[in-house]
C-alpha positions as semicolon CSV with decimal commas, in nm:
position;residue;x (nm);y (nm);z (nm)
1;M;1,611;6,105;8,463
2;L;1,956;5,978;8,543
3;R;1,987;5,742;8,839
4;A;2,206;5,989;9,032
5;Y;1,939;6,257;8,986
6;E;1,672;6,020;9,108
7;D;1,867;5,951;9,426
8;I;1,943;6,316;9,498
9;V;1,594;6,439;9,413
10;G;1,441;6,160;9,623
11;E;1,659;6,247;9,923
12;V;1,575;6,617;9,899
13;A;1,203;6,535;9,872
14;R;1,224;6,306;10,177
15;S;1,413;6,572;10,372
16;L;1,143;6,828;10,292
17;E;0,872;6,585;10,401
18;Y;1,055;6,521;10,728
19;F;1,111;6,891;10,784
20;H;0,742;6,967;10,736
21;G;0,631;6,681;10,957
22;A;0,874;6,713;11,244
23;A;1,008;7,064;11,265
24;V;0,778;7,317;11,106
25;R;0,411;7,327;11,029
26;E;0,451;7,584;10,754
27;E;0,470;7,503;10,387
28;T;0,782;7,554;10,180
29;G;0,711;7,786;9,891
30;K;1,044;7,785;9,711
31;V;1,373;7,599;9,702
32;I;1,688;7,796;9,620
33;L;1,975;7,581;9,498
34;S;2,338;7,671;9,548
35;G;2,665;7,486;9,514
36;G;2,797;7,281;9,225
37;G;2,498;7,046;9,223
38;A;2,274;7,338;9,132
39;L;2,446;7,351;8,794
40;L;2,373;6,989;8,701
41;K;2,182;6,981;8,375
42;D;1,804;6,966;8,434
43;F;1,847;6,918;8,809
44;P;1,635;7,222;8,906
45;R;1,358;7,105;8,671
46;A;1,369;6,749;8,805
47;L;1,354;6,870;9,164
48;A;1,062;7,100;9,086
49;E;0,872;6,814;8,921
50;K;0,933;6,576;9,213
51;T;0,849;6,822;9,491
52;G;0,591;7,041;9,321
53;L;0,781;7,344;9,449
54;V;0,928;7,644;9,271
55;V;1,302;7,578;9,231
56;A;1,545;7,859;9,150
57;L;1,920;7,903;9,136
58;A;2,091;8,120;9,397
59;E;2,177;8,468;9,273
60;P;2,436;8,596;9,520
61;F;2,546;8,879;9,290
62;R;2,194;9,016;9,232
63;N;2,231;9,322;9,458
64;I;2,604;9,369;9,418
65;A;2,749;9,626;9,179
66;L;3,022;9,445;8,989
67;P;3,302;9,625;8,802
68;K;3,235;9,665;8,429
69;R;3,547;9,465;8,351
70;F;3,385;9,152;8,498
71;D;3,244;8,908;8,246
72;R;2,872;8,939;8,324
73;A;2,776;8,610;8,153
74;G;3,054;8,420;8,329
75;T;2,964;8,570;8,664
76;E;2,597;8,475;8,628
77;E;2,691;8,123;8,517
78;M;2,906;8,057;8,822
79;A;2,685;8,244;9,069
80;P;2,534;7,937;9,244
81;I;2,879;7,805;9,334
82;A;2,988;8,145;9,468
83;A;2,710;8,188;9,727
84;V;2,923;8,104;10,031
85;A;3,220;8,307;9,910
86;V;2,999;8,611;9,846
87;G;2,839;8,575;10,187
88;L;3,175;8,562;10,358
89;A;3,305;8,856;10,156
90;L;3,010;9,067;10,268
91;R;3,083;9,020;10,637
92;R;3,191;9,323;10,835
93;P;3,455;9,325;11,110
94;E;3,186;9,383;11,374
95;D;2,981;9,078;11,266
96;K;2,980;8,809;11,531
97;W;3,139;8,476;11,449
98;S;3,002;8,172;11,620
99;R;3,253;7,913;11,730
């Protein structure tokens, strides 16, 4: 594993340990990765091995009907980095914004 992966995976594992010890007494069953880091080669696998948890990539387009002209493969490939944009695009005018 690359040194950068070791650092990131170690920090995530420590954060999960802290979360379970200090904040919540429930177990984490699954980690869903989003953002550019989710697309790092073998990162989901390395995180799963270190934490013993199921690790999956975010699928923000899963329940959204996309136009046929969209490149389906390209959309699926970039999905983890589009999670925030999709979430914001799905907001309605009556949704409350916290400030």
